[in-house]
N, C-alpha and C positions, 0 to 999 in steps of 0.2 A: 634245195634242202629245206624241208619244212620241220622246224623244231619250235618249242616253246621258248620264250625269252630266257627263262631261268635255266635252260639246259646248256647254254653257251657261257663259258667263262673266258674272260680276256686277261691274259698275263702280259703286262707291258713292262718294258725295261730297255736299257741300252745294250745289255748282253755283249759287253766288250772285254773278253769273249764270253760265250756261254760256258758255265761251269758244271761240274757234277752236282752242285747244290741246286742250280737252276733246273737241271734235268730231273733231279729227284722230285722237286716241286711239280714239274710238268707231268711227270710220270704218274704221281699219286693223284693229281687233280684229274688226269684222263680217266681214272677209274671212278671218279665221283660225278663228273659232268659228261654229258653226251658229247660235247665238242669243246676243244680248247683253241682259242686263237692266240698265238704268240705275237704280240706287237712289238716289233724292233724299232725303237724310236731314237730320236736325237735329243741328248741332254745338252742344252746350251751352256751349262756350267762345267762340262767336262771336255777335255781334249781326247778324243777317242784314239785308240791304238789301231783299230780296224774301221774301215769306212762302213757305211750302212749296208751296202750291197754285200760286202765280205761277211758282216755279221749275220745277215739274213742267210746267206749260204751256209755258214757254220751252224746256225740253229737248225736250218733244214736237214742237214746232214746228221745232226745229233738226235733229232726227233723222227727220223725216217721210219723207225720201227713202230711208231704210234700212228695207227690209221685214222684216229679222231683228232689229230692236231694239225692245224694250219699255221703257217708263218706268214706274216705280212709286215711290211714297212709302214711306218706312219710318222707324221710330223704334227706338232701342236699338242693340244690337251688330250690326256688319256681318256677322259670322259667322252670327249667328241668322238674319239676312235671307237670306244666301247658302243656308243650309240650307232656308229656307221656299220658295226658288226651285228647290229640287231640283238645286242646282249644287254643284260642288267647287272652282270656280276663282273667286278674286277677281282682278279686273283693276285694276291701278294704273298711272296715268301719272306719270312722274317728269320734272321739268324740270331739276334741278340737284343738286349734291352735298348741299346742305342737305335737299332733298326725300328723297334716298336715305337720309340719316341718320334722319329721322323715320319713313320708310316701313319701314326696317329694323326699328326698335323696335316698330312696329305689327304687322309680319309675325310677329315672335317672340311677341308677346302673342297674336295670332290663332292661332298654331300651338298654344299652350298651351290656348287655349279650345276648339279643334277641330283635332285633328292631321290629319284627313283633307282639310282644305281647303288648297289650294295657292295661293300668290300668284304671279301672273304680271305682270311689269313691262313696260311699253312706254315707251320714252324719247320725250318730246315732240320733235316736229320742231324743229329749230334756230330757225326763224322765229317759233315760239310760245313758246319756253322762258322768256321774260321776262314773259309775261302772267299777272297775278294780279288778284284782286278789288280789292285795295287800289290797284293801279295804275289799274284802270278807274275807281274813284271819284275819283281825283285828276285824270285827263285828261278825263273826260266834260264837265265844264263849259267846257273850254278847246278841245276838238277838234271839228272839224265831223263830219258823218255819214260822209263818205268816209274820214276818218282813223280813226274809231271802228270802221268796218267792216273795218279791218285786224286787229282784236283779237276781235271778237264777230260772231255771225250777225246778219243784217239785223233780225230780230224783236227781238233783244236791244238793238240801237241805239235803237229806238223806246222800248222799256221802260225803258232807262237814262235816256233824255232825260226821260220822263214822271216817273220816280221822283226823279231828282236835281235837276231844275229846279224842282220844287215847294218845295224847301227854301230 
């Protein structure tokens, strides 16, 4: 696949699990960039609900309708992964002012690590701005599938049920 560097954007995260907010960012970005690589990483500060392979599988199922999106697993620094994808753009979704503050710090660090990589922010749609992994873990045991479907793709509803109802 021959593309210019600027046409590929890399969206990294733990996606534990992927939410409708993540999907909204990916969907909108897929209309801006020629290709999106979703990098499913490991955050050493978090204890994941789903292992990396499960998260990759859920993201792949959620983005299957988008033919210019690829899902890959990665470890280590995002900027290194971005370089490996032959890209120069990191895509980030922001939900709130709190997100912007932490993303700002990460962007400055990334710029020091690799000054040629630019960060592009897409604001989450207002209807998804409150969705987080911790919220999902709290509401899954209490909400029915229709209610959960307002937060996550259908594949994730089943996976969350299977994962959280075992405990």
